[in-house]
N, C-alpha and C positions, 0 to 999 in steps of 0.2 A: 693470511691468504697471499699467495704470490702475486706480484704486480700484474703479470700477464693474465692470470685468472680473474683478478679484479677488473681488468680492462674488458675482458670478454663479457663479464656479467654486466658492466655498464653499457657495452655495445648492444647486447641483447635487449636490455631495458629500453634503450633509445629506439631500436627497431620496432619494438612492440608499441611504442607510444604514438607513432604516426605511420601512415601508409608508405610514403616514399621519403627517402633521405638522400640528398646529394652527398656524394663522397667527400667533397671538400668540407661541407658543414659537419659531417660526422668527425672528420679529423680535427676540426676546430673545437668541437664539444669535448672530445676525448684528449685534446692536447697532444696529438701525435701526428705523424706524417700520413698522407694518403696511402703510401706504400704499406705502412703498418696496418692501416684499416683493411686493405685488401688481404693481408695475411691473416688478420683476425677473423675476417669473413670466411676465409677458407677453413680455419679451425672450427668455426661454428657449423659449417657444412659437414665436416667430418663427424661432428657429434650428432648429426641428424636433422639440423635446422635447415628447412628449405629456403634459402636466401637467393633471390633472383637479382641479376644485374640489370639496371635500367640504362638503356642506350639514350644518347643525347649529348648536347654540348658539354654539360657538366658531369654526366654520368651519375650513377647512384645505386641504391640498393632497396629492396623491398622484401619483407619477411612474409612468406606465403604459408598456406596451410598444408601440412604434410599428411601422408597416409598413416603414419604411426606417430605416437606421442614421444617426442625426444625427451632426454633428461631435463627435469625441471630445475631451474636455477632461481633462487630467491635471495634478495639482499635482506638485511636485518629488518628494515621497515616493512617489507612485503611479507616476511614471515610472521611478524606481529599482527599485521592487518589481516592475514589469512586466518590466524588463530582466533582472533576476536570475531571475525565474521562467522566462522563455523560454529564457535561456541555460543553465539547469540542467535543462531538460526531458529531456536525453539519458539521465539516470540514473533516470527515473521508471519505466521498463520499459513504457511505453505505446505505443511505436513511433511517436512524433510528432515525432522530431527534425527532419525536413525541414520539416514544417508549422510547427514552432516558429520555425525560421530565417526562413521566408517571412513569418510573422506579425510577427516583430520588425522585419523590413525594411519591411513595410507601415505599421506604426505609426510607425516612425522617420521615414518620409517626410512625415507630416502633423504632426510635432512642430515647434514653433518652434525656431529655431537654438540658443537657450540650453539647452533640454532635450535637444536632439539631441546637442549637445557633451558633456553630462553622461553620456548613455547610451553614446556612443562611447568615453568614457574608462573605462567600467565593463566590463572584460573579465574574465569568470568562466570558469574551467576546472573542470568538474564531474568528479570522480573517484569511481567507485563502489567503495567498500570495498577497501582495499589487499589484494592477494593473492587476490582472489576472481575466479572465472571470469565471463565475460560471461553475463548472464541472458537466457534466451529472452524475447522481447518479446510482450506481449499486443496483438492487433490492435485498433486503435481501434474498428472496427465491432463487434467482440465486446464491448468495454467498454460501448459505447452500448446494445447489446441487453440485456446483463445489468443495467445501471443502470436501463433502462426497466422491466424486469420487477420489480426491487426496488421501484421507486417505485409501479408499478401493483399490486403484491402479487399477481402472477400466477404460477402454477406453471410452472416451466421444465423443458423436456426438452432434453437435450444428450448428445452422445457425449463420452466422456472417456478420455483415454490415461493409464492408471495408471503408476506407477513400477514398472519391471521390475527384479527382483533381478539383480545382476551375473551374466553368463553365461547368462541366460535367453533362449530363442528366442522372439521376439514371436509367431511363428506358432503356438506351443504355449501361449499365455497362457490363463489361466483365463477361460472364456466369461463367468462371473458378473462378473468384474472389468471386462470390456469392454462389457457390456450398456449400452444407453442409460439414463441416469440421470433420475430424476424428483425434483425438489426444490422446496421453498419458499424462494426467495432472500430473504435478510434484509439482508446488508451486502456492499458491495464495498470491499475495503481493499487498501492497498499496504504492503509490508514488505520492506525490504532489496532494493529494486529489482525485486521481483516483485509481481504483482497476484493477489489471492485472492478467491474468493467464499465467504462464510459462509452456509450454508444448512441447512435441515432436510431430510434425505434420507428421502423417503417410503417407499422400499422397504426401508431399513435401520433405519427408525424411530429415528434418532439424528442429532445434529448432525455435520456434515462441513465441512471446509475444502478447497476445490478450487483448484488453480492455474489461472488464467485462460488461460494460454498453451496448456493442454492441453484446453480446452473448445471444442467445435464445436456451437453452438446449433442446435436443430431448431425448425421452425416448423409450425403456429402454437404459441403459448404455451397453457397450460392454463387452468383456471378460477381465479377470484380466491380468496384465502384469508385467514383472520384470522391475523395474525402471532402466533407463539409468543413467549414471553418468553425472551430469551437468557440462559443460565446466567450469574449474576453481574450481569447487566444492562448491563455495559460491554463493548463489542466489542473495544476495545484490549486489555483485560485477558484477555478470552477467547482472542483470537488468540495473545497472548504465552504464555498457559498451554498452548495446543495445541502450540506449538513447544518448550516446556520440558518437556512431558509432565507438567505439574502439575495437569491437570484430572481425573486418575484414570481416563481412558479410553485412555491409551496415547500420545496426542498424536503423537509421532514414530512411524513404522512400527516402529522398533526401539528398545528402551528397556532399559537395563541399570544394574546397581549394582555398584560395586567399592569396595575400601578401598586407599588409596594411602599409602605411607610418606613423606608430605610434609605440611608445615603447611597448614591450611585456607586461610590468608591467601595462600599461594603459588598454590594450585590455583585459588582463586576469581579471582585476577588474570587468568588465562588461560582462564577458562571463561565464555563469553558466555551460552549457554543451558544451564542445569543447576542442580542443587541440591548445595551443598557443606556438609557438617556436620563440625565439629571433633570428633575423638575423643581428642585428646591434643596435646601440643606439636608432635610431628612425625608425626601420623597423622590422616587424615580420610576421610570417606565421600563418594563422588561418585555422584550419580544423573544420567545423561546420556542423550540420545537422538540418533538419526541416521537417515538414509534406508536404511542397510544394516548388517548385522552386522559384516562386515569393516571398513566405514567407521567404525563405532562403536569397534571394537577398536583401529584405527589411531589414532583421535582420542585415546583414553585412553593408548595406548602412547607418545605424544609426551612424556608426563611421565617424566623420568629418575628413576624410583623403582620399587620392588617393588610388584606389583599382586596383590591377592587378589580373585578374582571371587566375588561373592555370588550373582549370577544375572542372567539365566536361563541355561539350558544352551546356547542358541544363541550367547550371547556367549562362553562358554568354548570352544565349538567354533571360533568365529571366531578367537580367539587362537591355538589350535592350528594352524589353517589358515595364518595369517600367519607363525607360527613356522617351519613347514616351508618356506614360500616364502622367508623371509629367510635361512634356513640354506642353501638352494640358491643364493641370490644371493651369499652370502659364500664358497661353496665354489668350487674351480676347476672348469672344464669348462662345457659348455653347460647351460642351465636347461631343465628339462622342464616342460610345461604342467601346471597343477593345476586341479582342479575346486573351485569355491567350496563352502562348507558349505551344507547344505540350508536352505531358508527365505530370508528377506531377508538 
């Protein structure tokens, strides 16, 4: 690549990295004179990049938004990063796999042969968590609507499909659980291949985490609001705490505590979301959450050890329910259907 072209690419990368650049600082970063910077800026303008001059004692430049997309320039690292990002879009849960494939094909066509060969050689297979079921995908349009409301700080109204306990008839669901929600949206996050909206629920006067694939936005949005401070101040820690049940509000819909006759080191190795406390060389306390009581009991039952249920009662009933089901499965003769324990 000619020296001038390489310098133009470096200049463009710098202008994209921050809003304002003093001319002298750009010259120092590129190891050229301010006069050369001015000439290179003119060349980029000729290519269609809207670069504004900043007035002031030092002067400077700012890359603005243009009416048309100018030619794209990528250095080698950017080309590799773009290829990886587009090829792994299938596990983001955003429902953009086809669009990502088309975007990669479009970008590939305008790349020089050298970069195109590098991208073609980079074949990535994205695998979403071994042993996990495919996650429902969030519609791109819904993601854009939620993101816009978060950015504008506008109250959201939406219909939400809650998690139904096993065996529950959707037609007999609690009307309060299916009523339209009114929330102050704060963050849109992705975790484990699913998208979630973190918001302050105005009707329940508490923080809630909603799965985006179960949200159907209503229009128009509500009035603007002043954002509340998220507990702990860190959205990543907040969301992790919700799934681990460590925020003190229940996090998981079902949350239980048991004592296992196993070393804490063994249990913690196979516990992704939960709290393990050592009680002795071969005994530990496990606090764990799940979407249903039978699911929680089954998750705990995978440990080959004696179990003592500390609470709550729903977890004890779920173990009894599974014990009857497993006993029938082990006995000769056809199995009879059973009803799940009350609650989740």
